[in-house]
FIZA-391859 format. One record per residue (C-alpha): x, y, z. Coordinates in steps of 0.1 Angstrom, whole numbers, plus 5000, padded with zeros to 4 digits. Example, Ala and Ser with C-alpha at 12.3 -4.5 7.8 and 13.67 -1.06 7.14 Angstrom:
# FIZA-391859
((5123, 4955, 5078));
((5137, 4989, 5071));
END
This chain:
# FIZA-391859
((8946, 5253, 4810));
((8944, 5252, 4772));
((8940, 5280, 4747));
((8905, 5268, 4741));
((8896, 5274, 4778));
((8909, 5310, 4775));
((8890, 5316, 4743));
((8857, 5303, 4757));
((8863, 5325, 4788));
((8870, 5357, 4768));
((8840, 5351, 4745));
((8817, 5348, 4775));
((8809, 5311, 4770));
((8820, 5300, 4804));
((8789, 5303, 4826));
((8795, 5276, 4853));
((8805, 5295, 4884));
((8831, 5269, 4896));
((8847, 5269, 4861));
((8848, 5307, 4860));
((8864, 5308, 4895));
((8890, 5282, 4884));
((8899, 5301, 4853));
((8901, 5335, 4870));
((8923, 5321, 4899));
((8946, 5305, 4872));
((8949, 5339, 4854));
((8961, 5355, 4886));
((8992, 5332, 4887));
((9000, 5319, 4853));
((9021, 5342, 4832));
((9018, 5322, 4799));
((8980, 5324, 4802));
((8980, 5361, 4811));
((9001, 5368, 4780));
((8979, 5347, 4758));
((8949, 5365, 4772));
((8964, 5398, 4763));
((8972, 5386, 4728));
((8937, 5374, 4723));
((8923, 5407, 4736));
((8944, 5426, 4712));
((8933, 5404, 4682));
((8896, 5409, 4693));
((8902, 5446, 4693));
((8918, 5445, 4659));
((8890, 5425, 4645));
((8865, 5449, 4660));
((8883, 5479, 4646));
((8885, 5464, 4611));
((8847, 5456, 4612));
((8839, 5491, 4623));
((8861, 5507, 4597));
((8845, 5488, 4569));
((8812, 5507, 4569));
((8804, 5499, 4532));
((8809, 5462, 4534));
((8785, 5440, 4515));
((8787, 5416, 4545));
((8767, 5439, 4569));
((8747, 5411, 4586));
((8779, 5392, 4594));
((8796, 5423, 4605));
((8768, 5430, 4630));
((8770, 5395, 4643));
((8807, 5397, 4648));
((8805, 5432, 4665));
((8778, 5418, 4689));
((8800, 5388, 4698));
((8831, 5411, 4702));
((8810, 5435, 4724));
((8797, 5406, 4745));
((8831, 5390, 4749));
((8850, 5422, 4758));
((8828, 5451, 4765));
((8857, 5472, 4780));
((8874, 5472, 4746));
((8845, 5488, 4728));
((8853, 5516, 4703));
((8835, 5549, 4703));
((8801, 5550, 4688));
((8800, 5533, 4655));
((8764, 5537, 4644));
END
């Protein structure tokens, strides 16, 4: 499995049930992919935190899009209310 597959999975872009099952089964046994998934999750949380922290950014539309993508990809990593 390549990193691109993991990124697609974590971003919620894998919708085919058989592909989802294959990736999830692989993640149960592959230490390298488990570690890579954790690293990607940490980076996603850091990006989300940076976007939330920058309330006065001139790039508000891009910020909203990035937050929506991050929330869709990893809803369990959501930070407290940011509105």
